[in-house]
N, C-alpha and C positions, 0 to 999 in steps of 0.2 A: 503494500499500500503505499501510496506518496502522503507526504506529508499533507496533513488538512490545509485548505486555503480558507481564510476568512475576508467577507468583503460584503460593501453594503449592498442592499437590495433595493430594487424599485418596482413598481407594480407594473411596467412596461414590460421589464426585462424577466420579471421572476414571478408574477403570479400564479402561473400555470404549474412552477415547479412547487410553490407554496402550497398550492391545491393538492397535488399530488404526494406532498411530503404528510400533509394532513392526512390524507386516504390511509397512508401506510403507518403512521404513528398517531392512531387517535386515543390512546390509552389516558392520557393525562387530561384531554378535554371530556372522556367518558366520566372520569372520575370528578371533574371541576364541574362541571357543565349538565352531566348528566345525560349527554347524548355527543355521538361523533361529531367533529368539525366538517361543515360543508364549504361550498364556494365563499358564503358570505363571510364566514369566520375567516378566510383566507384573506378576503378584499379588508376587512377589518383589522389585520396586522399591519396595515399601513397607516391607519389613523386612531386606533386604540393608544390608550396612554394614562397614568394618573393625572388626578384632577389638578388645574391651574398651569399644567405644563403645554407647551408648544409643540404639537405633533410633528412640524416641519423641522424643529429642532433636534428630533429624536433620532439616534442611530438604528436602523433596522438592519440586521445583521444576518449573513448564512454563513455557516460551515458546510463547507463542500469538502468530500472523499471522492478523490478520482471523478470528479466531475459531478456526483450526485448531491445534492442539497439534503445534508444528513443533521443538521442543526438549526433553530432561530433563536434570535435574541433580539429583544427591544430593549434599548437604554436611553431613559429621559431625564430631563434635567430640570431641577425647581421643586420637586417634591421629597420628603416632605416639607424641607426648609428652602428657601432659596439658595440656590447654589449647588444643593445636594444631586446628587444623581440617583436615579431609581431605575431598578431592573425589573421591568414589568414580568418579563419573560427570558427563560432560556430552557430551551427544550433540545433533545438530542432523541434522534430516531433510535428504535430498539437495536437495529444493527449497529450502531454508533457507540452505545452504551457500555461501560466497563473496560474502556481501553486508555483512560487518561484524558479524553478529548473534551470533557467539561471542564475540567483544570485548564486547558489550553484555550478554550473559548475563553472563560473566566478571566483568564490573564490580560486576554486582547481586549476585554470590556475595561476592567481596571486601568488599563492603559491610557483608553478613551475617555473615561472620566477623569483620571489624574491631569491628562493634558487638557481638559475641560477647566481645571482647578478646583474639583469637587473634592471636599473634605471627608466625603463618606458615600459608600455605596450602599442603598438601601433595597429591601425586597421583602414581599412578605410570601411566606409559606403556608398551604395548607397542612391543617392537623391531620389531616387524611391522608397525607404524603409524609410517611416519617424516612423514608430514604432520601425523599428531597432535602428535609431538615439535616440529616445526617451528612449531606454532600455540604450543606452550606456551613454548618458546624465546623466540619474538617477544613474548610477554608478559610475559617477566620472572623464568620460571622456571630454574633449574639442578639439574643432578643433584645429588645429596646422597652419592653413592657407594653407597647402598644398592641392591642388585640382587636379582632374584630369578626364580623360574620357577615354571611349571606346565603339566602336560599337558592336553589337551582333545581326545579322539580319538586322533590319529595323530601330533597336532602338540605340540611343545614350545615354550612360548613364554618370552620371557626379558623380564622388566619392568626399567625404570629408575625409582627414585624420585626426583622433582622437588619444589621447593620454592621459595616465594616470600615472600620477609618481606613483613609486612604493617605 
């Protein structure tokens, strides 16, 4: 396997690849939203973001293995505090998990946040995703004490905000 390539994604060039990625890697969205992602979710990747952040200033990134989109990330700025970086999504396809690629992708994201002079990188993890939380903790993120919840279908999800100083 060649080393992974990380690059910005655009709707014009990458929407079809994101739609295909979601079809091949629906597990997180089934857990979080109660249903597999479709074309609307793929389009929303380019506009979704945390409250008060400019979607046009976000980094929407793809991790490619041998030309195949194998990971997605969305990095926004200005939440929860002005200047902070917020990682709204970091997702690897099942074929890319367990090979250290999450750490590689995160290092790239952290470098982008540092280049924007963000003092911290923040995210929210679902209580229903203990493997995800374990990853974030291994990478130096700690709970901030802020929690939240939302309901998707018949399931109420609880979130924990985590942060890592940059």
